[in-house]
C-alpha positions in Angstrom: 198.0 236.0 86.1 195.1 237.9 87.5 194.6 241.5 86.3 194.5 243.9 89.3 191.4 245.9 89.8 192.0 249.5 90.9 189.3 251.8 92.2 188.5 254.9 90.1 186.3 257.8 91.2 185.5 261.1 89.5 183.8 264.2 90.9 182.1 266.2 88.1 181.4 269.7 89.5 178.6 271.4 87.5 178.8 275.2 87.9 175.6 277.2 88.4 177.0 279.7 85.8 179.2 279.0 82.8 182.7 280.4 83.1 186.2 280.1 81.8 187.6 277.7 84.4 191.1 276.5 84.5 192.4 273.2 85.9 195.2 274.9 88.0 192.6 277.1 89.6 190.5 274.1 90.5 193.6 272.3 91.9 194.5 275.3 94.0 191.0 275.8 95.4 190.5 272.1 96.3 194.1 271.6 97.5 193.6 274.5 99.9 190.2 273.1 101.1 191.7 269.7 101.8 195.2 270.8 102.8 195.5 268.1 105.4 195.5 265.4 102.7 198.8 265.5 100.8 197.4 263.3 98.1 195.1 266.1 97.1 197.9 268.6 96.4 201.3 266.7 96.2 202.9 268.6 99.0 204.2 267.4 102.3 204.8 270.5 104.3 206.8 272.8 102.0 208.2 269.9 100.1 206.8 268.9 96.7 206.3 265.1 96.2 207.8 264.0 92.9 205.6 261.0 92.2 202.7 260.3 89.9 199.7 262.1 91.2 196.8 259.9 92.3 194.4 262.8 92.3 194.2 265.0 89.2 192.2 268.1 88.2 190.7 268.6 84.8 188.4 271.1 83.0 187.0 269.2 80.0 184.6 271.2 77.7 184.0 273.7 80.5 183.2 271.0 83.2 185.5 270.9 86.2 186.5 267.4 87.4 188.5 265.9 90.2 189.7 262.4 89.3 191.1 259.8 91.7 192.8 256.5 91.1 193.8 253.8 93.7 194.4 255.5 97.0 193.3 258.8 95.3 189.9 257.3 94.5 189.5 255.9 98.1 190.2 259.4 99.5 187.7 261.1 97.2 185.1 258.5 98.3 185.7 259.5 101.9 185.6 263.3 101.4 182.6 265.5 100.8 182.7 267.2 97.4 182.5 271.0 97.6 179.4 272.9 96.6 181.2 276.2 96.4 184.8 277.2 95.7 186.8 280.3 95.4 188.5 280.1 92.0 190.6 283.0 90.7 189.1 285.3 93.5 185.6 284.5 92.3 183.0 282.4 94.2 181.8 279.5 92.1 178.8 277.5 93.1 178.0 274.1 91.8 174.3 273.2 91.1 175.1 269.5 91.0 178.0 267.2 91.8 178.1 263.9 90.0 180.1 261.0 91.4 181.3 258.5 88.7 182.6 255.3 90.2 184.3 252.6 88.1 187.1 250.1 88.3 190.2 250.4 86.3 191.7 247.2 84.9 195.2 248.0 83.6 196.4 246.4 80.4 200.0 246.8 79.3 200.0 244.3 76.4 197.1 244.9 74.0 197.7 247.4 71.2 195.4 250.5 71.3 195.0 253.7 69.5 195.8 256.8 71.6 195.4 260.5 71.3 196.2 263.3 73.8 193.1 265.3 74.5 195.0 268.1 76.3 198.6 269.2 75.6 201.2 266.7 76.8 204.1 268.4 78.6 206.7 265.8 77.8 210.0 267.7 78.1 212.2 268.5 81.1 215.2 270.9 80.8 217.6 268.2 79.6 215.5 266.6 76.9 214.2 270.0 75.9 217.8 270.9 74.8 217.9 267.6 72.8 214.6 268.3 71.2 215.7 271.8 70.1 218.8 270.3 68.6 216.9 267.7 66.7 214.4 270.3 65.4 217.2 272.6 64.3 218.7 269.9 62.1 215.3 268.5 61.0 215.9 265.1 62.6 212.2 264.2 62.7 212.8 260.5 63.3 215.0 261.3 66.3 212.3 263.5 67.7 209.8 260.7 67.3 212.0 258.2 69.0 212.7 260.6 71.9 209.0 261.3 72.4 208.2 257.6 72.3 210.8 256.9 75.0 209.5 259.7 77.2 205.9 258.4 76.8 206.9 254.9 77.9 208.7 256.5 80.8 205.6 258.3 81.8 203.6 255.1 81.8 206.3 253.3 83.9 206.0 256.1 86.4 202.2 255.7 86.4 202.6 252.0 87.1 205.1 252.6 89.9 202.7 255.1 91.5 200.0 252.4 91.7 202.4 249.6 92.8 202.0 247.7 89.5 204.5 245.5 87.8 204.7 245.4 84.0 205.7 242.1 82.7 205.3 242.8 79.0 207.6 245.2 77.1 205.7 248.5 76.5 205.6 249.6 72.9 204.7 253.1 71.6 204.4 254.3 68.0 203.8 258.0 67.8 202.4 258.6 64.3 201.8 262.3 64.4 202.6 265.2 66.8 202.5 268.9 66.9 204.3 271.2 69.4 202.5 274.2 70.8 203.3 276.8 73.5 201.4 276.3 76.8 201.1 278.6 79.7 200.7 276.4 82.8 199.6 279.2 85.1 198.2 282.7 84.4 200.8 284.2 86.8 203.7 282.6 85.0 205.4 284.7 82.3 207.2 281.9 80.6 205.7 279.3 78.3 206.1 275.5 78.3 206.1 273.3 75.2 203.1 271.0 74.9 202.4 268.3 72.3 199.3 267.1 70.7 200.1 263.5 69.6 198.5 260.3 68.6 199.4 256.8 67.4 199.5 253.3 68.9 200.5 252.0 72.3 200.3 248.8 74.3 198.4 250.4 77.3 194.9 251.2 78.5 194.6 254.6 80.1 192.0 255.3 82.8 189.3 257.8 81.8 190.4 261.5 81.8 193.8 260.6 83.2 196.9 262.7 82.6 200.6 261.8 82.0 203.8 263.8 81.9 204.6 267.1 83.6 201.8 268.9 85.5 199.4 266.1 84.8 197.6 267.0 88.0 196.8 270.4 86.5 194.9 268.9 83.5 197.8 268.4 81.1 198.5 265.2 79.1 195.1 263.6 79.2 195.4 260.5 77.1 192.4 258.7 75.5 193.0 255.1 74.5 190.7 252.9 72.4 190.9 249.2 71.4 191.8 248.7 67.7 189.5 247.1 65.3 
């Protein structure tokens, strides 16, 4: 069976001045700039689209990035990257915009090491209650199995968003994890629970690609690497 080849494009926006930039600020600024393109902001009118985002926003080591996959990459290729944005009520100019174009060849069979580079927001309201119950009774193995199941579900959602069929049975083994509170937006008073986690998985992630809740805002960036 032929491996599908999926376009991948990344804008790397290099600010003229260093600053404390946030992925949700970048998403808001660019989503507003390209409001006519729903793929850029996951909204159709006032309705939020509950599907895996094909354009995602990151700030990695202070560098703002816009990452597109499949239709998202094709759209980024057709648009002109901004040279200036209003982020958190401050005008930010970019001295250079780098375009990184690649192809992504998905692999759902070969074991790889994985690590989350940004907190993974794995839990919804239902499984958050289950997680708290397991933690209260120190059921660490139950927590591991739950997180592994959620991670596989995230990858299935990713594949569905790209129109991919997975013939092999996905396997995930989370060897270590740590929960930490995450504030998704500065304006939000509540905190979400994020996880740093690593282990083995039969999956190859695209560069700087996020999984789980609020992945378009920089959360859940997974790094995968072949073993051996």
